[in-house]
C-alpha positions as YAML, in Angstrom:
chain: A
units: angstrom
residues:
- id: 1
  name: MET
  ca: [96.51, 90.56, 117.46]
- id: 2
  name: LYS
  ca: [93.49, 89.74, 120.02]
- id: 3
  name: ASP
  ca: [93.11, 85.74, 119.58]
- id: 4
  name: PHE
  ca: [95.79, 83.47, 118.98]
- id: 5
  name: ALA
  ca: [97.71, 80.52, 120.16]
- id: 6
  name: ALA
  ca: [101.21, 80.68, 121.12]
- id: 7
  name: ILE
  ca: [103.47, 77.82, 120.43]
- id: 8
  name: ASP
  ca: [107.00, 76.21, 121.28]
- id: 9
  name: PHE
  ca: [108.64, 73.32, 120.96]
- id: 10
  name: GLU
  ca: [111.52, 71.59, 122.00]
- id: 11
  name: THR
  ca: [113.34, 68.79, 120.26]
- id: 12
  name: ALA
  ca: [115.87, 65.93, 121.20]
- id: 13
  name: ASN
  ca: [117.97, 65.95, 118.08]
- id: 14
  name: GLY
  ca: [118.91, 67.50, 114.68]
- id: 15
  name: GLN
  ca: [115.85, 66.33, 112.80]
- id: 16
  name: ARG
  ca: [112.39, 68.67, 113.51]
- id: 17
  name: SER
  ca: [110.36, 65.71, 113.83]
- id: 18
  name: SER
  ca: [111.87, 65.35, 117.03]
- id: 19
  name: VAL
  ca: [109.81, 67.07, 119.72]
- id: 20
  name: CYS
  ca: [110.00, 65.78, 122.72]
- id: 21
  name: SER
  ca: [107.60, 68.85, 124.53]
- id: 22
  name: VAL
  ca: [105.36, 71.75, 123.25]
- id: 23
  name: GLY
  ca: [103.92, 74.68, 125.21]
- id: 24
  name: VAL
  ca: [100.63, 76.39, 124.30]
- id: 25
  name: VAL
  ca: [99.24, 79.51, 125.51]
- id: 26
  name: VAL
  ca: [95.69, 80.34, 124.17]
- id: 27
  name: VAL
  ca: [95.07, 84.34, 123.85]
- id: 28
  name: ARG
  ca: [91.84, 85.12, 123.23]
- id: 29
  name: GLY
  ca: [90.41, 88.92, 123.86]
- id: 30
  name: GLY
  ca: [93.68, 90.22, 124.23]
- id: 31
  name: GLU
  ca: [93.55, 88.10, 127.40]
- id: 32
  name: VAL
  ca: [95.56, 84.49, 128.46]
- id: 33
  name: VAL
  ca: [92.44, 82.05, 128.85]
- id: 34
  name: ASP
  ca: [94.12, 78.47, 128.28]
- id: 35
  name: SER
  ca: [97.80, 77.11, 128.46]
- id: 36
  name: TYR
  ca: [98.93, 73.28, 127.99]
- id: 37
  name: TYR
  ca: [101.93, 71.00, 128.53]
- id: 38
  name: SER
  ca: [103.01, 67.60, 127.57]
- id: 39
  name: LEU
  ca: [106.21, 66.36, 127.11]
- id: 40
  name: ILE
  ca: [105.76, 63.73, 123.87]
- id: 41
  name: ARG
  ca: [107.96, 60.95, 122.91]
- id: 42
  name: PRO
  ca: [110.09, 62.10, 119.87]
- id: 43
  name: ARG
  ca: [110.36, 60.35, 116.80]
- id: 44
  name: PRO
  ca: [113.67, 59.67, 115.78]
- id: 45
  name: ASN
  ca: [113.61, 58.67, 119.61]
- id: 46
  name: TYR
  ca: [117.41, 59.91, 120.86]
- id: 47
  name: TYR
  ca: [118.99, 62.88, 121.93]
- id: 48
  name: PHE
  ca: [121.88, 64.71, 121.37]
- id: 49
  name: TYR
  ca: [123.96, 66.35, 124.13]
- id: 50
  name: LEU
  ca: [123.70, 69.91, 122.78]
- id: 51
  name: ASN
  ca: [119.51, 69.71, 122.52]
- id: 52
  name: THR
  ca: [119.52, 68.04, 126.30]
- id: 53
  name: GLU
  ca: [121.98, 70.86, 127.88]
- id: 54
  name: ILE
  ca: [120.00, 73.38, 126.26]
- id: 55
  name: HIS
  ca: [116.33, 72.62, 128.10]
- id: 56
  name: GLY
  ca: [117.53, 69.67, 130.30]
- id: 57
  name: LEU
  ca: [115.26, 67.22, 128.39]
- id: 58
  name: ASP
  ca: [116.12, 63.59, 128.11]
- id: 59
  name: MET
  ca: [115.71, 59.76, 127.12]
- id: 60
  name: GLU
  ca: [114.54, 59.35, 130.63]
- id: 61
  name: ASP
  ca: [112.35, 62.23, 131.04]
- id: 62
  name: THR
  ca: [110.08, 61.09, 127.74]
- id: 63
  name: ARG
  ca: [110.57, 56.85, 127.27]
- id: 64
  name: HIS
  ca: [106.50, 56.60, 128.76]
- id: 65
  name: GLU
  ca: [105.11, 59.36, 127.48]
- id: 66
  name: ARG
  ca: [102.71, 59.88, 124.45]
- id: 67
  name: LEU
  ca: [103.40, 60.07, 120.87]
- id: 68
  name: PHE
  ca: [102.78, 62.94, 119.01]
- id: 69
  name: PRO
  ca: [99.45, 62.53, 117.40]
- id: 70
  name: GLU
  ca: [98.16, 61.45, 121.04]
- id: 71
  name: VAL
  ca: [99.33, 64.81, 122.23]
- id: 72
  name: TRP
  ca: [98.39, 67.23, 119.22]
- id: 73
  name: ALA
  ca: [94.75, 65.71, 119.54]
- id: 74
  name: GLU
  ca: [94.33, 67.65, 122.75]
- id: 75
  name: VAL
  ca: [96.40, 70.74, 121.32]
- id: 76
  name: ALA
  ca: [94.15, 71.12, 118.45]
- id: 77
  name: ALA
  ca: [90.97, 70.69, 120.41]
- id: 78
  name: MET
  ca: [92.19, 73.00, 121.97]
- id: 79
  name: VAL
  ca: [92.98, 76.01, 119.39]
- id: 80
  name: GLY
  ca: [90.44, 75.47, 117.10]
- id: 81
  name: ASP
  ca: [91.17, 77.44, 114.23]
- id: 82
  name: LEU
  ca: [93.17, 80.28, 115.98]
- id: 83
  name: PRO
  ca: [96.42, 81.34, 114.46]
- id: 84
  name: PHE
  ca: [99.83, 80.27, 115.81]
- id: 85
  name: VAL
  ca: [102.45, 82.82, 117.11]
- id: 86
  name: ALA
  ca: [105.94, 81.48, 118.08]
- id: 87
  name: HIS
  ca: [109.66, 83.40, 118.64]
- id: 88
  name: ASN
  ca: [110.91, 82.03, 115.31]
- id: 89
  name: ALA
  ca: [108.13, 80.95, 113.86]
- id: 90
  name: ALA
  ca: [109.95, 79.32, 110.86]
- id: 91
  name: PHE
  ca: [111.37, 76.81, 113.17]
- id: 92
  name: ASP
  ca: [108.23, 75.67, 115.07]
- id: 93
  name: SER
  ca: [106.03, 75.89, 112.05]
- id: 94
  name: SER
  ca: [108.89, 73.30, 110.21]
- id: 95
  name: CYS
  ca: [108.36, 70.68, 113.63]
- id: 96
  name: LEU
  ca: [104.96, 70.62, 113.48]
- id: 97
  name: LYS
  ca: [105.14, 70.17, 109.88]
- id: 98
  name: ALA
  ca: [107.95, 67.63, 110.26]
- id: 99
  name: ALA
  ca: [106.02, 65.80, 113.31]
- id: 100
  name: PHE
  ca: [102.74, 65.58, 111.19]
- id: 101
  name: ALA
  ca: [104.94, 63.97, 108.09]
- id: 102
  name: ALA
  ca: [106.53, 61.83, 110.91]
- id: 103
  name: TYR
  ca: [102.93, 59.92, 111.50]
- id: 104
  name: GLY
  ca: [101.75, 60.27, 108.28]
- id: 105
  name: MET
  ca: [98.93, 62.98, 109.20]
- id: 106
  name: ASP
  ca: [97.61, 65.66, 106.98]
- id: 107
  name: TYR
  ca: [98.87, 69.17, 107.38]
- id: 108
  name: PRO
  ca: [96.31, 71.19, 108.12]
- id: 109
  name: GLY
  ca: [98.30, 74.87, 106.67]
- id: 110
  name: TYR
  ca: [98.24, 76.49, 110.17]
- id: 111
  name: THR
  ca: [99.16, 79.71, 109.69]
- id: 112
  name: PHE
  ca: [101.69, 80.95, 111.73]
- id: 113
  name: HIS
  ca: [103.21, 84.67, 112.91]
- id: 114
  name: CYS
  ca: [106.30, 85.23, 114.26]
- id: 115
  name: THR
  ca: [107.04, 87.50, 117.06]
- id: 116
  name: CYS
  ca: [111.30, 87.52, 116.07]
- id: 117
  name: VAL
  ca: [110.18, 89.01, 112.84]
- id: 118
  name: ALA
  ca: [108.10, 91.62, 114.28]
- id: 119
  name: ALA
  ca: [110.52, 92.62, 117.10]
- id: 120
  name: ARG
  ca: [113.17, 93.24, 114.73]
- id: 121
  name: GLN
  ca: [110.44, 95.59, 112.88]
- id: 122
  name: HIS
  ca: [109.40, 96.83, 116.60]
- id: 123
  name: PHE
  ca: [112.43, 97.33, 118.26]
- id: 124
  name: GLY
  ca: [115.35, 98.12, 115.07]
- id: 125
  name: LYS
  ca: [118.56, 98.27, 116.64]
- id: 126
  name: GLN
  ca: [117.26, 99.65, 120.30]
- id: 127
  name: LEU
  ca: [117.94, 96.11, 121.61]
- id: 128
  name: PRO
  ca: [121.27, 94.03, 121.34]
- id: 129
  name: ASN
  ca: [120.13, 90.94, 119.59]
- id: 130
  name: HIS
  ca: [116.21, 89.98, 119.13]
- id: 131
  name: ARG
  ca: [116.30, 86.87, 121.15]
- id: 132
  name: LEU
  ca: [113.27, 85.53, 123.34]
- id: 133
  name: GLU
  ca: [114.43, 86.56, 126.69]
- id: 134
  name: THR
  ca: [115.71, 89.97, 125.28]
- id: 135
  name: VAL
  ca: [112.63, 90.56, 123.98]
- id: 136
  name: ALA
  ca: [110.43, 89.78, 126.54]
- id: 137
  name: ALA
  ca: [112.35, 91.64, 128.59]
- id: 138
  name: ALA
  ca: [111.87, 94.51, 126.14]
- id: 139
  name: CYS
  ca: [108.07, 94.04, 126.39]
- id: 140
  name: GLY
  ca: [108.24, 93.61, 130.26]
- id: 141
  name: TYR
  ca: [108.26, 90.35, 130.87]
- id: 142
  name: ASP
  ca: [110.83, 88.09, 132.87]
- id: 143
  name: LEU
  ca: [111.24, 84.86, 131.16]
- id: 144
  name: THR
  ca: [112.84, 82.69, 134.25]
- id: 145
  name: HIS
  ca: [112.82, 79.50, 133.01]
- id: 146
  name: HIS
  ca: [113.48, 79.81, 129.42]
- id: 147
  name: HIS
  ca: [113.78, 76.53, 126.77]
- id: 148
  name: ASN
  ca: [110.78, 75.15, 129.23]
- id: 149
  name: ALA
  ca: [108.36, 74.68, 126.14]
- id: 150
  name: LEU
  ca: [105.62, 76.63, 128.39]
- id: 151
  name: ALA
  ca: [107.63, 79.10, 129.74]
- id: 152
  name: ASP
  ca: [108.36, 80.03, 126.38]
- id: 153
  name: ALA
  ca: [104.77, 79.77, 124.74]
- id: 154
  name: VAL
  ca: [104.21, 82.15, 127.61]
- id: 155
  name: ALA
  ca: [106.94, 85.01, 126.92]
- id: 156
  name: CYS
  ca: [105.49, 84.91, 123.41]
- id: 157
  name: ALA
  ca: [102.09, 85.42, 123.99]
- id: 158
  name: HIS
  ca: [102.97, 88.23, 126.59]
- id: 159
  name: ILE
  ca: [105.38, 89.56, 123.04]
- id: 160
  name: ALA
  ca: [102.49, 89.12, 120.58]
- id: 161
  name: MET
  ca: [100.38, 90.90, 122.88]
- id: 162
  name: LYS
  ca: [102.48, 93.85, 123.06]
- id: 163
  name: ILE
  ca: [103.97, 94.47, 119.61]
- id: 164
  name: LEU
  ca: [101.67, 92.24, 117.21]
...
């Protein structure tokens, strides 16, 4: 794949609609040409301790942030009709669909490709696991800020450029 948008969401709680940050990396012609990061006031607006432990975000970080529809308008304008790539695309695509549903927005049927599935096919049992940081390292990318949505999207983009 030469043209795509790598995406990653972090969530505030167990509800997939509770996206609290998004990172997007646009790749055209096999080169990173743009990136985007935003905090989002989640819906529903509460945080599970475990989620905060994973990504470090809490209610204070997103209390005054924009809602998903405002943030997504910027993402959609940047991405256009590019397909999305995510590591564990089932999670990220379900977050996107749930956020659209939570705000009564019509979901446009985005295409998603999964670098985790691709890594299982490409690397097989060569790797101890197929987590994002492990696959990124196998593709020559050092993911130092794992669970920051933009850092994870950048890692995903590098993986996709190597194995998709």
